[in-house]
Structures are given as C-alpha cells and as structure tokens.
N, C-alpha and C positions, 0 to 999 in steps of 0.2 A: 493511074485512078480513073476511073470511069464517072465523069459528072453528069448526074441525071436532071433533067428538066422537071422538077417535082413541086407540085402545089404547095404552098405554104399552110394552106389549111385543108383538112379533109372533111367532107360532110359525113356524119356517122350514120349509116343506114341498114346495111347488112353486112355479114358474112365472115379470116382465118383463126386465129388462135383460140382454141378452147380453153376457157378459164372457168373450170368447174370446181371452184375452190372449195365447194362445200356441200352441197347437197344433190344428190342423183336422182332423187325421185320425182321431181319435176318434169324429167325428161321422159317419164312413160305416163306422166298424168294426162287427163283430158284436158283441152282446151275449154276456159270458161263459156266462149260464146257456144259451145255445143251444146250447154245445158238448156233445155225447155224449161216451160213454167213447173214447178213443183218438182223438178229433177234435182238430184244431186249426184256429186260423181261416184263412181263404185270405189271401193276400197283397193288400193294397189299397194304392195309391200306395206300393208299396216296404216296406210294413210289414205283419207277421203279428201282428196285435193284437185282443183284444177288450176290451168296457169293461165297468165295473160302477160302482155308487156308493159313494163314499168314506164309511167309517164316522164320519170327522171331517174337516172342511176348515176350517182356521183362517186369518183375514187379520187383520192389524190395521186398524182402519178407523178413519178421521179424520173422514169428512163422507159423507152421503148426501143428496141435496137432489133435488128437483122443480123443473124451470125451463122457461120459455116460449120459450127459444132455446137454441142451441148455445153451450156454454162452452169456452173456450180457454185455455191459459197466460197469454194476452195480455188477456184479458177484463180491463177496470179492475173493481176492487172496487164501484165504485157500480153499474156495469151488472150485474154479478152480482148485488147486491142487490135490484135491481130486477125481475131476472129470475126469480131463483130462491127456492125456500122450503125451508129447511133441516129436515129430518126427524130426522137424528142428527148430532151433533157432538162431536169430544173432539179437544182442543188437543194430547193427549199419545198418543192413539189407544187404541182398546181391541180387545183380541183377541175376536174374534166368530168363534163356530164355526157355519157355515153348513149343516151337515147337519141332516137331518130331525129336527123334535122340539125342537131348541134354540131359543132366544129371541134376538131382536134388540132391546135396550133402546132406547127412543125418548127425545126429548125430553119433558118433563113436560107442556110447554103448547106446542100448536103452532097458529099461525094462518097461513092460507093465503089469498091473495088470489083473488077470482074470477076465472075465465079458463080458457084452455086450455093445458096443460102438454105440451109435446112432446118433451122430452128429460130424461131422468134423469142424474145426475151423482154418481159413486162416487170418493171419493180413499182411498187405501189404501197399505199400506207394500209396497215391493218384494218382501219375503219372505213365504213362506206355508208351511203344514205341512199333510200330508195323510195321513190313515191309510187304507190299503186292505187289504181282505181277502177272500179268496174260496176257497170249497170247490168244487173240481172233482169230476166224477163218478168219476175214478180218480187214480192217482197222476201228479204231474207233478215234473220235475227243475229246479230251479233252477241257474243257470249257476254255475261254479267250485264250490266246497265249500260251497254254501248249501242243501243238503238236498234230500230227495224226499218226496213224500206228495201227498196231495189238499188239504190245507190250506195256502196259499200266503198271504203276507202282508208288507206294508211292513216294512222291517229299520232304519229310521233312516238311510238314506242320503241323500247329497244328490242329488237327481235333476236338478240344474240342467244336467248335462251327462251324456252317455251313459256307462255303466259301462265300465270296462275290460275285456279279454280273458278275465280269469277272475273277474270281479266279477257281483255281481247286486244290483238295487234290491230284490229280493225273496226271501224265505225259503221253502222249502216244509217241511212236516211231516206225519207219518204220521196224527197223531191229534188236533192242538190248535192255534190260533192262539197266537203269542204277538207281536202286533202293535205296532210302533213306528212312529210317525209320521216320513215321508219330508218332507225340507225341500227348498224351491225358490227360487230368487232370479231375480226377472226384471227385469234391468238393462239391456237392449238389446231395441228393437223395429224391426221392419221388415227390407228386404233391403238387404245392405251395397252400397255404391256409392262405389269409390274415387275416381272421376273428379270426382264433386260433393262428395267429403268428407263424405258424409252422416253425420251423428252417431248414427244409430240410437237416437233418442230420440222417434220418434213412429211410428205405423200407423195405417191405416184397414182396418177388418175387417167384412166382411160374410158372415155364414153362418146357418145354421139348424140348432137343435137340438131334437129332439122336436116339429117342427112349427112352431116360433116362429122367425120371420125377425127379423133384427135388423142394424143397423149401428152400429158403435162406432169412435169416434176415441180413440186411447190414445195418452197422452204422459208420458214420465219427467220428474220433477221433481228439483231440488236440495232441500236442507234449507229452502232460503228459498223454496220453492214456485215458483221461476223454472224455465223449461224447462231441462233438463240440455244443455250443449253445449260444445264445446272440449275434451273429454277422450276423445275416439276419434281415434286415427290408423290408418292403413292400412299393412300389411306386404304388398307386393303388392297381392292382391284382399282379404285378410281385415282386418277391423276387429280393433283392440287397444284395449281399454279400460285407460285408465293411471289415475293417481291422480283419484279421483272423489269426489262428494259427493251421488251419486244415492241418493234416500231413498223418494221417492212415486210411484205410479202414479195419474195422473189419467184416468179413463175417462168420456166423454160420449156417451150413446147416444142416438139417435133412436128413440123409443119405437114398437113396431110398431103400437100404438092410443095416440093421445092421450088425456089425462087431462083431463075437463072438470070444473070446480069451479064450482058455481052456487049459488044461493040455498037449494037443497034438500039440498046434500050434506051428509050425516051423517057419513062415515067414509072414510077411505083403507085400502085393503088392500095389503099389500106382500108378495110370496111370492117365494121362491128356488128354483131347480130345480137340483139337483146330480145327477140322474140320468144316467149313464154319465160323470161328470166325470172318472173316472180310467182309464187305460188299461193293461192287462198286456199286455206285448208278447213274442212269442216269437222265437226265432232263426228266420230264413227258412228254412234248410236242416235236414234231420234231424242231430241228434235233438230238435230243437225245443225247446231248453231255455228257460225262462222266464228273462229277463234285465233287462228295463227297465220302469220306471214312469213314466206322463207324466200331466200334468194338462191336460185338455182345454177346460177353461172352465166357466162357468154361466151362468145365466140369472135376471134378476128381473124382476118384472111390477109395476106400479102400476095400481090401480084406484080409481075412485070410486063411493060408493053415495049 
C-alpha cells in the first residue's frame, strides 16, 4: 500500500465527477449575468432559463471513493474492497455544503494502493437543498404573489416538481435578498417504460459542463443499499411510485482523466465545480415571469501529485 500525505479537509472550489443527476438543460442555457436590462434568455429545448451558481448546495454524503473499476449495486463487498479506496465515509451520512469556500472532511488516515484509478464513486441521500440568489440589472416579477424587483432568490419551495399556476420557486424584491434554501428529492431516474415495467431506478448520463465531459451511471438504492425495485407501477404510460424505501443515490463515474497512483505520489486533490448548477426559469411567453428553480448537476475531479 502506498500511504499518501493527504490534507484532512479540502476546500471546495472547482472541478472531476460530473454528477448530472437530473436536468441537462442548464448546461446549454445562458448565464444569468449575460442578461441586460429588459432581456430574457432565449428558449432552449422548450425552456427560457439562465444559470447561476448556488450560494449553498447541501447533500448528505455517505461515501466518496476512488476505484479501479466500475461499481454497481450488485458488486460484491469483496470486489468493491479490492477495487476502491475510500476517501470519505459516514454510516449515518454527513451534510456537506459543496459550494465554493466550504470544506469536505476526509478520513484522518488514507492508504491507497498503487495503480490506475478509472472511476469515482459517490453515495448520498436522495434529498438535497440549494440556495439561489441573483441580482438582475432591472426589476423582474416572480409568478403569483411572489414580488417584484431586481433581487430574486429561492424561497424554501420543494423544487422536485414544477410550481403550480400561481406559484413560484423564487421570490423577487426591490432592495434585498431573503434567501431560503429550496429542497429537492431525486427518487426516480431514467425514462418511463410501461411495456418493460421499468422501475425508474437507474440511468446513464453523458454530458459536458464547463468543458469537462463525463459519463455517469446512477442508481437508486433502498435503505439496505440494494437497488430499489418493485415499488413502481404504471397508470397507462405514467409511472406511479407507491410505498417505498428509496433512500440513497449511488453515482459511479468514469473519470475524464484516470488517476495514477505511483511510488512518488504525495497527495490527491479533489475539487468540486458548482458553476451554473442552479437554473432560474422564466415563463416562455410575455410577461416572462420568474417561476421555477432547478438543479443542473455538479462536477468533481480527482488528481494526483
């Protein structure tokens, strides 16, 4: 085993695993800072949205590992132990803020075997919270009775589903932010398929954020860490999630650049990138009210020195 001199806490700022758990549209949308007075984003793939970086992005994380092979829910404990080196773990989970300037506490002593590591593994809770705030160059109106002004911010909504006709995930104010974290639950992945009774329990995602391309396999697990199944039925073509025990997301990513651990390796760097991870969505037609907030994904990178 090669013992690496690794910092016990890493400042989260930028960069490998692309965790696009959920919405790809934000990768193509305009940056909110590009909008001038009176301007709204162009419609892209049916959405009129712009992206910004969240001021807080919290996941409950149970494990972060570096692996020599892909890991799935059916990988045996023995095979996983042979392939992976665990960098962070918590049996009860730890709420980690992945926004810039925060820290990710690591294991106090990490031993990593020499070799080439091709995959990153992240296990986390299906729920997430995100604070978003942005000052536009002029006044914007939030849908319903959620205010007007240049200061628009998350208001404590559940953003797992789209807001109702007179609702908004964001509030706008004339002079100040009063930001409250929005919450999100990711308990279904993939495209519905009633003919195969697909259980909406896994998806493969390939995408690029800020020039970093990655491919990620996502799985939903029950509380016993086995893959969730048997709790989705179909009403016509629509999936219906019944009584369930869905608790974890297992994300396995093929790293865009493998990490090589050799005799002279002295440190591992882990960075996260949440640039553009939050979308502010406008109505597609006039008066273009602000009404929805979505999470676009994140990237994390391993590198060795």
